[in-house]
C-alpha distance (Angstrom), angle and dihedral (degrees) to the residues before:
residue distance angle dihedral
X1 . . .
X2 3.80 . .
X3 3.78 91.0 .
X4 3.80 89.3 67.3
X5 3.82 99.1 47.0
X6 3.79 120.0 75.6
X7 3.79 109.7 -153.2
X8 3.79 96.7 167.2
X9 3.79 112.3 120.4
X10 3.81 95.1 6.4
X11 3.78 119.6 144.1
X12 3.79 123.0 -118.9
X13 3.83 89.0 -102.9
X14 3.80 92.3 52.2
X15 3.81 91.8 47.6
X16 3.80 90.5 47.0
X17 3.81 90.3 51.9
X18 3.79 90.3 53.1
X19 3.81 90.7 45.9
X20 3.81 89.8 56.8
X21 3.82 92.9 51.2
X22 3.78 115.4 106.2
X23 3.79 112.4 -113.7
X24 3.78 116.5 172.4
X25 3.80 120.7 -136.5
X26 3.79 97.7 -7.9
X27 3.79 110.8 111.8
X28 3.80 89.9 162.7
X29 3.82 88.9 65.5
X30 3.80 91.2 59.3
X31 3.83 93.9 40.0
X32 3.81 93.2 54.2
X33 3.78 92.6 45.9
X34 3.81 91.6 47.1
X35 3.79 90.8 51.5
X36 3.80 90.7 50.8
X37 3.81 92.0 45.8
X38 3.81 90.5 51.9
X39 3.80 90.4 48.7
X40 3.82 92.2 47.3
X41 3.82 96.6 50.8
X42 3.80 115.5 -12.5
X43 3.80 96.8 -178.2
X44 3.77 93.6 49.6
X45 3.80 91.3 46.2
X46 3.81 91.2 49.5
X47 3.80 88.2 52.6
X48 3.80 89.7 57.6
X49 3.83 94.9 54.8
X50 3.80 93.1 90.2
X51 3.82 89.9 60.5
X52 3.81 93.2 54.8
X53 3.76 133.9 83.8
X54 3.79 140.1 169.7
X55 3.77 118.7 3.4
X56 3.81 94.0 -1.3
X57 3.81 93.1 53.1
X58 3.81 90.3 46.6
X59 3.80 90.1 49.7
X60 3.81 93.0 45.5
X61 3.79 91.1 54.8
X62 3.79 90.4 45.5
X63 3.82 90.5 50.1
X64 3.79 92.3 49.1
X65 3.79 90.1 50.7
X66 3.79 90.8 53.6
X67 3.80 96.5 42.6
X68 3.79 106.8 44.1
X69 3.77 137.8 70.0
X70 3.81 124.3 -130.9
X71 3.76 97.6 -105.8
X72 3.79 103.1 60.8
X73 3.81 103.2 80.8
X74 3.79 96.5 -108.5
X75 3.81 92.3 117.1
X76 3.82 91.9 69.5
X77 3.79 90.5 52.9
X78 3.80 93.5 46.3
X79 3.81 92.4 45.2
X80 3.82 89.5 62.8
X81 3.80 88.1 67.2
X82 3.82 92.5 59.7
X83 3.82 83.8 83.2
X84 3.83 95.8 48.4
X85 3.81 119.8 128.7
X86 3.84 92.9 -128.2
X87 3.83 108.8 82.3
X88 3.81 91.9 -153.9
X89 3.80 89.7 56.5
X90 3.82 90.6 47.9
X91 3.81 91.7 49.8
X92 3.83 90.4 48.0
X93 3.81 90.3 50.3
X94 3.81 92.0 51.4
X95 3.80 91.7 47.5
X96 3.83 90.7 47.5
X97 3.80 90.9 50.2
X98 3.80 89.0 50.1
X99 3.82 89.6 55.8
X100 3.80 94.4 42.7
X101 3.81 88.9 49.6
X102 3.78 100.7 -156.6
X103 3.82 103.1 107.9
X104 3.79 121.7 84.3
X105 3.80 124.3 -126.7
X106 3.85 96.6 -113.0
X107 3.82 89.2 66.0
X108 3.82 91.7 54.7
X109 3.82 100.1 35.2
X110 3.84 94.5 87.1
X111 3.81 89.9 63.0
X112 3.81 88.8 70.3
X113 3.83 84.4 80.8
X114 3.82 95.5 48.1
X115 3.82 114.6 129.9
X116 3.82 91.4 -124.2
X117 3.78 118.6 83.6
X118 3.81 89.1 -151.3
X119 3.79 90.5 59.7
X120 3.81 93.3 45.4
X121 3.81 88.9 49.9
X122 3.81 91.2 51.0
X123 3.81 89.4 49.4
X124 3.82 89.6 54.1
X125 3.81 90.8 50.9
X126 3.80 89.2 49.8
X127 3.82 91.8 48.5
X128 3.80 91.6 51.7
X129 3.81 92.2 47.9
X130 3.80 95.9 46.3
X131 3.81 101.7 33.7
X132 3.79 101.3 33.4
X133 3.80 112.6 -169.9
X134 3.82 89.7 -3.4
X135 3.81 86.9 72.4
X136 3.82 90.6 68.5
X137 3.85 96.0 99.3
X138 3.82 91.3 46.9
X139 3.80 92.4 50.3
X140 3.81 93.2 45.6
X141 3.81 90.5 49.7
X142 3.81 91.3 53.6
X143 3.79 93.2 52.4
X144 3.83 83.1 83.3
X145 3.81 93.5 57.2
X146 3.79 113.8 130.0
X147 3.80 92.9 -128.0
X148 3.81 120.4 77.0
X149 3.81 91.5 -144.7
X150 3.80 90.0 63.7
X151 3.81 93.8 43.7
X152 3.80 90.0 50.6
X153 3.82 91.3 49.1
X154 3.80 91.2 48.9
X155 3.81 91.4 51.2
X156 3.81 92.1 46.4
X157 3.79 91.9 50.3
X158 3.80 92.3 49.0
X159 3.79 88.3 67.2
X160 3.77 108.7 112.5
X161 3.79 95.8 16.3
X162 3.82 103.5 53.2
X163 3.78 114.2 100.5
X164 3.81 131.4 -159.3
X165 3.81 85.5 -91.7
X166 3.84 89.5 70.7
X167 3.83 94.4 48.6
X168 3.84 95.9 95.9
X169 3.79 90.5 49.6
X170 3.79 93.1 48.1
X171 3.83 92.4 44.6
X172 3.81 88.4 63.1
X173 3.82 88.4 67.8
X174 3.80 92.1 60.1
X175 3.82 83.7 83.1
X176 3.83 96.1 46.3
X177 3.82 115.7 135.5
X178 3.83 89.4 -123.2
X179 3.81 117.3 81.0
X180 3.82 89.9 -151.8
X181 3.81 91.8 54.8
X182 3.81 91.4 47.3
X183 3.83 90.2 51.1
X184 3.81 92.2 47.7
X185 3.83 89.5 50.4
X186 3.82 91.4 49.3
X187 3.81 91.7 48.6
X188 3.80 91.7 48.4
X189 3.80 93.4 47.9
X190 3.81 90.1 50.0
X191 3.80 91.0 51.9
X192 3.83 93.6 46.5
X193 3.81 89.9 50.3
X194 3.83 91.5 55.8
């Protein structure tokens, strides 16, 4: 879809009009537009957040996370959405805050117990980004999560910090019922072996 729409040189109003169009099953469409809207006029775009919901709100938060720097106050606005009722919005807020880099781990840590696997996965990505190698015990703990999305995220985030000591633990997930978890375990074991 994005290959057929030229957004270069469009005004904020033109981008906003495209953002409000209904496009089925193409989150990238909304993400790219949100990024460009945030770049075009961040303050105006932030003012529109309250009028959005669902996939557009998720995309707007994602776009803000990609487009802004840590020192412009956007993190406070985005942090409010960590308490949203839509788990996809919460996960987008956590991922945006990870990119912005101005929120500390203790504010995000409670989301590790969120009922949504998408939110728990985002919290693991945040932990890895903010805590580095110190996130190892958190990631290992969440390998036992009941949802394959979280196990896959934990394995992915262990890349670069797992040591040969974790190999037996990771090898267990080569037999996981989820193909995605098995692939993540294989990829991690290959990278630890290098």
